[in-house]
Every structure is written in structure tokens, then in C-alpha cells.
BAMARKOL-212611 format. One line per field, with one value per residue: residue in three letters; x, y, z of N, C-alpha, C in turn. Coordinates in steps of 0.001 Angstrom, whole numbers, plus 500000, padded with zeros to 6 digits. Example, Ala and Ser with C-alpha at 12.3 -4.5 7.8 and 13.67 -1.06 7.14 Angstrom:
BEGIN
type: (Ala Ser)
nu: (513190 512850)
nv: (494310 497750)
nw: (507800 507080)
cau: (512300 513670)
cav: (495500 498940)
caw: (507800 507140)
cu: (513200 512900)
cv: (496700 500030)
cw: (507800 507870)
***
This chain:
BEGIN
type: (Met Phe Arg Pro Asn Ser Leu Phe Tyr Thr Asp Gly Tyr Lys Ile Gly His Lys Arg Met Leu Ala Pro Gly Thr Thr Arg Leu Tyr Gly Thr Trp Ile Pro Arg Ser Ile Lys His Ala Pro Lys Gly Val Thr Lys Ile Val Ser Phe Gly Gln Gln Leu Ala Val Lys Trp Leu His Asp Glu Phe Glu Glu Asn Phe Phe Lys Leu Pro Leu Glu Glu Ala Met Glu Phe Gly Asn Asp Met Ala Met Tyr Leu Gly Leu Asp Tyr Asp Ala Ser His Phe Glu Asp Leu His Lys Leu Gly Tyr Leu Pro Ile Lys Val Lys Ser Leu Pro Glu Gly Ile Glu Thr Leu Pro Asn Val Pro His Met Thr Phe Ile Asn Thr Val Asp Gly Phe Ala Trp Leu Thr Leu Tyr Leu Glu Thr Ile Ile Ser Ser Leu Ala Trp Lys Pro Ser Thr Ser Ala Thr Ile Ala Leu Gln Tyr Lys Arg Asn Leu Ile Glu Trp Val Arg Lys Thr Asp Pro Ala Asn Ile Gly Leu Val Pro Phe Leu Ala His Asp Phe Ser Ala Arg Gly Leu Ser Pro Trp Asp Met Leu Ser Ser Gly Leu Gly His Ala Thr Ser Phe Arg Gly Ser Asp Thr Ile Val Cys Ile Pro Ala Ala Arg Tyr Phe Tyr Asn Glu Pro Lys Asn Glu Val Ile Ile Asn Ser Val Asn Ala Ser Glu His Ser Val Ser Thr Thr Arg Ile Phe Ser Ile Leu Asp Glu Leu Glu Lys Gly Lys Ser Asn Trp Leu Ile Glu Glu Tyr Asn Asn Phe Asn His Gln Ile)
nu: (871966 868998 869136 868188 867919 868442 867048 864498 863473 861420 857888 855734 854231 856421 857838 857777 857823 860369 859738 857523 858166 858041 859627 862810 862991 865690 866578 865382 863343 862726 861019 861364 858572 857453 854134 852086 850327 848318 847461 849407 850476 848941 849939 851835 852720 854844 857675 860302 863308 864680 866864 867827 870399 870687 869178 870290 872656 872699 870712 872897 874764 873113 872699 875510 876274 874489 873261 875035 877856 876959 877038 876971 875256 873751 872870 870796 869057 866633 865133 864025 861888 860766 859323 857889 856144 854673 853597 854532 856678 859363 861608 864990 867398 867867 868397 870773 872482 872587 873829 876453 877051 877891 877174 874866 873633 872859 872212 871737 869671 869528 867473 868735 869434 867471 866272 863345 859838 856968 854080 854555 856655 859686 862462 864282 865728 866217 867885 868732 871921 873617 872754 870105 869165 866595 864855 865288 865572 862689 862148 863458 862336 860548 861717 863547 861179 860177 862398 862983 860788 859706 862446 862271 859589 859656 861543 860005 857773 858960 860423 858070 856872 859083 858969 856426 857419 859104 857701 855988 857382 858668 856736 855814 858248 860320 863341 864100 864655 866757 866486 864724 866027 865509 863059 861519 861389 862500 861470 861927 863288 861361 859077 859557 860669 864124 865588 863678 863716 866221 866100 864059 864759 867192 865627 863994 866341 867027 865865 865908 867939 867428 867183 866552 867071 869520 870852 871277 873582 875823 874610 874455 877302 877866 876394 876190 878631 879341 881608 883712 884254 881914 878303 875367 873165 871690 871231 869251 870767 868600 866482 863620 860512 861356 863707 863219 861340 862996 865533 865291 865864 868122 869974 870398 872563 874749 874795 876728 877226 874640 872364 869298 866529 863473 861285 858498 856067 854999 856050 856311 856654 855363 856114 858763 861375 863433)
nv: (907225 906407 903068 900091 896466 894413 892518 893090 894216 893109 891139 890771 888338 886759 885801 883196 881245 879732 877679 876257 875018 872239 869586 868764 870557 871869 874199 877102 879099 882369 885040 888039 890084 892648 893171 894694 896863 898729 900733 902861 905457 906687 904888 903766 900380 898489 897715 899128 897914 898632 899146 896994 896393 898612 898150 895755 896236 897584 896267 894655 895855 897021 894445 893735 896340 896528 894063 891552 892706 893548 892427 889318 888530 890723 890767 888689 889637 890126 888098 887666 890038 888853 886798 888086 889292 887845 886165 883982 881341 881869 880113 880950 880488 879901 882539 882925 881114 882382 884634 883763 882623 884552 885884 887194 883961 884513 883644 886122 886771 888382 890527 892576 896215 899251 897543 896914 894967 892871 892879 890578 889316 888360 890104 890223 887145 884880 882309 880303 879596 877826 874944 874663 877389 878100 879401 882079 882871 883642 885368 887690 888784 891072 893167 893475 894138 896542 898457 897832 898325 901354 902449 901337 901808 904527 905004 903715 905767 908216 907225 907402 909729 911258 909811 911590 913985 913908 913053 915398 917730 917347 917865 920059 921928 921558 922433 922262 920036 918880 920011 918242 916736 918087 918786 917725 917905 916906 916656 914555 915020 916271 915997 912794 910229 909920 907290 907203 909268 908843 906880 907163 909252 908508 906965 908272 909958 908143 908531 911525 914509 916990 917834 918191 916582 916364 914375 912392 912596 911535 909288 907903 907576 905675 903360 902583 903105 905436 907800 910167 912807 913300 914431 912894 914710 918024 921400 924631 927580 928702 930535 930769 931054 932463 934052 935895 937462 939351 940620 940387 941887 943467 941433 940413 941089 940607 937660 935080 935087 932444 930204 931198 931124 932671 933253 935328 935900 936648 939520 942714 943147 945233 947951 947802 947829 945237)
nw: (094992 093733 093229 092410 092918 089921 089534 090096 087860 086608 085570 088380 088186 087126 088876 090064 088028 087836 089480 087712 085373 083503 084371 083893 081966 080042 078334 076981 075054 073346 072276 070651 069492 067330 067290 066024 063855 064385 065324 064450 062637 059402 056685 057263 056780 057541 060232 061782 061820 064968 067910 069285 069808 071433 073445 074145 075623 077261 079276 079864 081055 083196 084741 085327 086869 088831 090137 090118 090629 093483 096755 097672 099874 100114 097476 097700 099205 097763 097540 100216 099983 098150 099295 101374 099626 098458 100416 101328 101940 099710 097488 096719 095640 092680 091601 093138 092359 090143 090708 091682 088961 087626 085237 082662 081054 078826 075069 072130 069428 066165 063903 061329 062445 060955 058563 057401 058654 058469 060769 063404 062760 064343 065739 067400 069280 071692 073921 076764 077671 079498 081216 083554 083621 082526 083638 083158 080424 080306 082526 081906 079793 080303 080607 078625 076774 077602 077125 074194 072648 072167 071302 068593 067810 067704 065405 063358 062869 062551 059932 058714 058915 057376 054909 053816 053917 051636 049549 049802 049427 047511 045361 046482 046521 045169 045120 047654 048828 050098 052636 053980 055963 058246 059180 060507 063469 066873 069988 071903 074453 076322 078268 078490 080189 081355 080251 078049 076854 075532 074096 072656 071455 069679 068302 066432 065551 063463 061159 060786 061277 062538 066187 069509 071621 072837 074667 072881 071005 072827 073551 071739 070955 072889 072440 070155 069208 067304 066138 068140 066674 065755 065134 066201 065409 065005 065639 066362 067349 069846 071251 074500 076113 078635 078162 075954 076994 077953 076832 074604 071664 072046 072309 069899 068096 069244 069029 067340 064202 062016 061977 064253 066433 067836 070075 070253 070886 073563 073767 073454 070488 068451 069046 068501 066289 064469)
cau: (871140 868289 869883 867316 868324 868418 866260 863631 863213 860572 856734 855692 853848 857804 859145 857313 858078 861314 859049 856433 858725 858170 860838 864204 863504 867271 866754 864012 863285 861707 861476 860626 857980 856261 852813 850767 850742 846712 847753 850379 849953 848348 851034 852612 852785 856043 857837 861366 864056 865528 866709 867957 871983 870837 868698 870890 873786 872169 870607 874367 875475 872474 873163 876750 876489 873579 873220 876794 878781 876695 877912 876161 874075 872658 871520 869713 867581 865649 864414 863489 861317 859833 858934 856801 855518 854000 853263 854438 858225 860332 862710 865582 868060 868338 869406 872203 872783 872825 874973 877513 878091 878917 877169 873591 873471 871987 872175 870640 869935 868795 867672 869879 868907 867450 865868 861498 859917 855821 854091 854436 858099 860459 863423 864835 865032 866692 867688 869629 873462 873625 871532 869711 868688 865811 863729 865827 864869 861479 862147 863906 861191 859606 862530 863780 860181 859828 863759 863201 859669 860142 862909 861642 858597 859894 861979 859121 857015 860073 860344 856785 857559 860290 858558 855388 857974 859825 856458 854850 858663 859113 855158 856044 859364 861617 864385 864856 864552 867600 866074 864400 866667 865460 861777 860326 862384 862368 861269 862076 863434 859970 857859 860433 861803 865839 865842 862970 863968 867151 865935 863166 865745 867992 865093 864076 867524 867322 865452 865922 868999 867073 866688 866854 867215 871063 871654 871437 874801 876874 874018 874892 878488 878304 875683 876405 880425 879879 883189 883865 884265 880755 877526 874130 872031 871840 869743 869731 870793 866921 865198 862727 859746 862036 864550 862281 860569 863742 866464 865443 866276 869386 870786 870542 873573 875848 875413 877806 876078 874414 870606 868874 865039 863191 860191 858158 854688 854805 856955 855653 857446 855184 856496 860464 862008 864851)
cav: (907376 904875 901744 899030 895442 894132 891382 893742 894515 891755 891543 890048 887001 886094 885293 881837 880219 878549 875819 875573 874243 870765 868344 868099 871653 872581 875202 878070 879766 883649 886148 889799 890455 893876 892569 894912 898607 898736 902124 903307 906738 906417 904988 902807 899313 897645 898030 899296 897264 899352 899490 895871 895985 899332 897081 894379 896600 898721 895247 893624 896597 896989 893672 893873 897127 896229 892652 890743 893408 893468 890893 887734 888390 891763 890454 887603 889993 890039 886792 888436 890655 888062 885969 889334 889896 886667 885743 882441 880700 881684 879999 882346 879659 879874 883499 882694 880463 883117 885606 882310 882476 885638 886771 886497 883109 884022 883992 887068 886509 889836 890848 894066 897099 899611 896869 896946 893630 893105 892783 889541 888707 888568 891050 889249 886109 884888 881423 880063 878900 877035 873773 875264 878638 878429 880132 883422 883418 884640 886173 888763 889251 892188 894447 893659 894267 897838 898964 897842 898946 902600 903109 900802 902237 905863 904971 903573 906634 908579 906976 907550 911354 911339 909635 912053 914881 913961 913448 916277 918496 917123 918188 921724 922824 920203 922701 922363 918653 918581 920523 917208 916171 919053 919431 916752 918343 916098 917078 913778 915500 917011 914545 911704 909716 909816 906520 906682 910431 908727 905374 907588 910397 907595 906530 909296 910290 907518 909316 913274 914848 917869 917218 919008 915712 916134 912838 911083 912647 910401 907570 907185 907276 904302 902027 902112 903262 906894 908370 911539 913551 913395 914355 912727 915419 919122 922213 926183 928592 928908 931339 930180 932653 933272 935118 936318 938695 940087 941609 939516 942857 943584 940117 939895 941738 940054 936382 935132 934912 931186 929906 931158 930911 933517 932989 936872 936346 937217 940743 944100 943617 946193 948887 947596 947217 944746)
caw: (093838 093853 091782 092652 092333 089182 089692 090392 086487 085717 086081 089260 088316 086573 089849 090565 086882 087747 089957 087013 084128 082996 084860 082916 080887 080273 077593 077029 074068 073830 070959 071055 067955 067204 067020 065451 063497 064312 065891 063547 061509 058661 055335 058160 056303 058196 061069 061588 063065 065717 069059 069781 070237 072705 074931 074985 076280 078567 080374 080225 081853 084467 085573 085724 088347 090305 090681 089651 091655 094433 097658 097283 100755 099353 096269 098153 100214 096735 097813 100979 099894 097565 100375 101829 098484 097611 101535 101221 101772 098790 097207 095629 095237 091483 092021 093906 091291 088757 091087 091221 087749 087189 083735 082288 080056 077471 073499 071576 067409 066085 062316 061246 062463 059971 057871 057730 058634 058749 061992 063990 062689 065096 065441 068431 069705 072806 074742 077578 077102 080786 081532 085206 083576 081484 083810 082737 079458 079923 083524 080916 078918 080459 080860 077231 075771 077675 076658 072708 072015 071696 069929 066982 067337 067191 064279 062237 062979 061598 058676 057621 058372 056123 053465 053945 053480 050782 048581 049837 049065 046159 044775 046461 046240 044913 045094 049023 048888 050971 054177 054640 057273 059411 058678 061729 064593 067727 071304 073138 076215 076721 079177 078710 080737 080449 079249 077456 076044 074732 072954 071299 070298 068634 066883 065491 064784 062073 059668 060966 061901 063372 067209 070481 072063 072949 075095 071708 071071 073893 073935 070162 070968 073688 072151 068795 068233 066736 066521 069245 065735 064547 066337 064714 065440 064865 066084 065604 068682 070309 072769 075254 076400 079602 077448 074887 077255 078396 075787 072825 070730 072067 072047 068663 067797 070721 068586 066388 062724 061669 062360 065206 066776 068783 070492 070486 071063 074788 073712 072853 069307 067886 069406 068298 065266 064436)
cu: (870333 868652 868953 868244 867823 867125 864793 862341 862245 859111 856529 854841 854996 858413 859035 857633 858890 860621 857984 857055 858577 859352 862106 864238 864962 867453 865712 864521 862325 862126 860805 860071 856862 855176 851449 851138 848976 846708 848761 849565 849902 849849 851693 852502 853467 856579 859254 862200 865088 866025 867673 869604 871565 870106 869563 872140 873576 871587 872170 874980 874661 872891 874118 877071 875695 872774 875123 877475 878323 877226 876727 874777 872742 872039 870787 868784 866354 864609 863727 862141 860413 858665 857830 855539 854221 852890 853426 856120 858136 861799 863644 867067 868634 868799 870526 872848 873681 874004 876263 878474 878315 878411 875354 873915 872615 872146 871612 870991 869027 868573 868587 868931 868729 866244 863837 861348 857976 855761 854217 855846 859039 861575 864347 864552 866418 866909 869056 871214 873515 872462 871438 869235 867208 864976 864695 865593 863639 861271 862677 863235 860870 860464 863213 862474 859805 861523 863608 862276 859842 860958 862891 860498 858458 860279 861228 858215 858001 860346 859406 856764 858101 859711 857455 856149 858331 858955 856228 855850 859077 857996 855336 857135 860757 862952 865128 864328 865951 867456 865329 864707 866048 864231 860860 860967 861904 863100 861374 862144 862249 859342 858265 860808 863287 865458 864927 863103 865470 866670 865109 863462 866418 866926 864561 865216 867697 867089 865940 867438 868875 866498 866966 867268 868904 871506 871783 872742 875350 876451 874381 876405 878550 877632 875534 877948 880486 880945 882607 884020 883373 879525 876533 873219 872004 870587 869899 870096 868930 866377 864436 862106 860653 862893 864148 861376 861493 864329 866891 866344 867901 870666 871669 872112 874831 876235 875816 876443 875842 872519 870683 866826 865035 861664 859621 856663 854402 855357 856415 856618 856370 855639 858326 860534 863283 865682)
cv: (906197 903960 900674 897480 895129 892987 891631 894230 893305 892218 890210 888800 885835 884769 883830 881139 879320 877448 875007 875326 873230 870257 868413 869531 871916 873974 876292 879148 881433 884158 887250 890334 891820 893384 892826 896672 898905 900329 903280 904515 906039 906119 903630 901643 897815 898360 898097 898567 898098 899332 898416 895747 897547 898727 895980 894805 897364 897339 894658 894910 896744 895800 893427 894608 896563 894725 891753 891439 893431 891923 890186 887861 889827 891257 889638 888188 890455 889054 886935 888625 889816 887265 886876 889519 889213 885947 884755 882381 880903 880665 880542 881595 879728 881418 883730 882021 880955 883886 884489 882558 883118 886598 886392 885368 882768 884415 884841 886541 887653 889991 892094 894929 897861 898938 897273 895711 894110 892643 891222 888655 889268 889075 890451 887861 885529 883129 881129 879402 877885 876111 874687 876409 878799 879126 881740 883913 884570 885618 887608 889654 890661 893523 894522 894232 896036 898791 898988 898230 900329 903149 902476 901249 903866 905592 904507 904820 907609 908549 907340 909086 911574 911129 910689 913453 915142 913883 914785 917766 918202 917768 919886 922993 922122 921057 922760 920937 918099 918959 919267 916815 917068 919631 918843 917159 917047 916444 915907 913849 916225 916145 913077 911745 909980 908831 906710 908036 909806 907803 906000 908440 909513 906979 906936 909653 909158 907526 910566 913497 916187 917596 918217 918034 915342 914864 911946 911325 911558 908834 906908 906565 905981 903135 901713 902533 904418 907417 909905 912457 914031 913777 913652 913506 916773 920096 923593 926553 929221 929632 930796 931562 933564 934609 936292 937440 939486 940793 940872 940646 943133 942724 939849 939935 941341 938573 936299 934828 933159 931612 930326 931184 931271 933121 934696 937326 936929 938895 941628 944826 944647 947074 949217 947045 946508 945208)
cw: (094063 092605 092367 092277 091092 088648 089923 088821 085573 086344 087679 089303 087991 087707 090311 089034 087007 088107 088855 085798 084459 083808 083872 081701 080876 079311 077098 075902 073954 072235 071819 069614 068621 066528 065886 065008 063807 064666 065263 062911 060129 057682 056179 057812 056693 059273 061057 062502 063624 067249 069964 070561 071487 073879 075645 075675 077330 079546 080463 081257 083416 085245 086061 086852 089451 090225 090893 090815 092959 095569 097824 098814 100517 098731 096474 098987 099580 097350 099066 100797 098797 098490 100688 100572 098358 099327 101885 101139 099917 098561 095814 095426 093788 091268 092566 093046 090378 089456 091381 090101 087707 086141 083224 080998 079247 076072 073063 069940 067579 064423 061971 061728 061442 058560 058380 057722 058658 060282 062042 063188 063744 065385 066822 069147 070921 073245 075481 077215 078078 081042 083496 084850 082400 081812 083488 081584 079179 081119 082778 080251 079341 080549 079095 076417 075952 077677 074907 071740 071061 070664 068398 066578 066998 065931 062964 061822 061920 060394 057761 057589 057325 054768 053297 053386 052172 049623 048987 049183 047482 045502 045134 045953 046719 044951 046551 049551 049923 052458 054966 055716 058527 059510 059993 063225 066149 069286 072393 074645 076833 076904 079119 079855 080875 079950 077985 076119 074511 073596 072127 070491 069332 067579 065854 064569 063376 060886 059724 061645 062955 064591 068134 070969 072165 073764 073894 071204 071592 073741 072019 070240 071837 073087 070881 068301 067610 067049 067434 068245 064981 065821 065333 064687 065030 065368 065481 067383 068882 071101 073280 075632 077637 079072 076560 075221 078114 077201 074613 071996 070848 072172 070388 067967 068337 069944 067578 065455 062729 062288 063946 065249 067712 068573 070962 070949 072534 074695 072978 071502 068489 067704 069413 066672 065091 063276)
***
């Protein structure tokens, strides 16, 4: 399996920042800030705080498995690659120091997940805890940002959808208000990368139970300690085109009773009756 050295998960322009810091810099403070709702759906005025624990736990696991557990010589091949990348001699001794330290010396503070904030309010802050590693704080900015923005964005959009649904179900069919958790189904597994499907799917699941993104079940247990005797999402026993065009009508009687969903637009259903 392709598992690159964790140090590659940053922007190329950051690899030289260690030498650019002011002499004597011992601590560097960083923030993760959702800056804008300019392109958010109509009605969104705040941003849901969500995904910080997910991002930080992934980051810890990633560096543990694909940096700190590597033999030092193998881990330091990164420095050779950066010398070729930049076309000049590259001092990678700070990465060697990090490997010898054996952990990420970073303190993370976070807003509670589930609350809403206005734009430009930090949801996470970071500071190095060991002198000599001020460079690490913003070296990790790239990966933290890429991990954290999607679950927060999906949670924010899902909450607005839920509010819209509650408003209109109350106006049109108040007796079925209990169906709202299943009226905006999630299909994050369609078209997104494995990480994005689980992070976006978990964000959606903060407002809805209806989902086909089943990787959210183990992800919620691992990242958020959900109990094994529960699942955070539900769905129906559904068909797809490949089965709907074969024996849709004969299989109906074989299925156990319960909710189901069938696609029939490609089947000659006018000559059949259920």
C-alpha cells in the first residue's frame, strides 16, 4: 500500500521556513479559522464547530505509523528528496530531531464540537511545547486545514438543511415531523475519496440519521468513541439498476418485511403488476 512519509503532507513552500524564523524563536502559535460563509447555502449565518477531534486523532496516528515508526535512515530520505526538489543543499536536521523526540510536541486547544460560531472565530489553536520546534506548528497547518474544513462544512450545510426541513414540514405535514432525520440522505461515498467520504459523512450525521455512507459507523466508534452496540446512521434495503433490470418482481416476496427502495425506470413495468 502507498504510505508516504508523513512529512510529505505539507505545502512545498513550508519546508524552508525553519531557517526563516527570527533567531531565538522558541514558540509559535497557530490557528485554524473558518474565514467565510460567502459561498454557503442561503440561510447559513454561522459555522458549526466539528471535526477537530477527528483531525487531530488522524494526525497523531499518521505520524506514529508513517514517520516515528520508520527507521531513522528511511525517515530521513525525505531530506534527500527535498534537496532534489529545491535544487540545493537542504538541512533536514530538524526532522531528524523530531524523529528522535518520538512524538509531535504540539498542544491543541479547541472549541467544543457542535456549537456554532461566526466566521473568523478560531476553532482550533496550536502551539509547540518543546523549544526548537516552533517551525512545526505551521508546518502542520496544511494537513490540519485539509482534514478539518470538510467535516465542519458538511456539518454546517446539514444543519441548515435540517432547519429548512423542520420549517416546511411544520407548515405542510406537522404530523410527520419525526421523519426529518431521514429526509436529507447522505451519499458522500459517491465521488469522494475514502477520507472525505467518512469526514463529510460524519459531518452530515451531526444533523441526520439517513445515510448510505456506512464507513461512518466504524469511524464514529474510532474517532468519537461511539458504542459498538449502536450505529449513528440508518438506511433502507435498496436496489440499483443492475438488480432492478433482472428479477425485481420475483425477489420482492423473498425479502424480509421492512423498508425498501427500488429503481424501475429501466424495467418494462407496464406489463407487470406487483
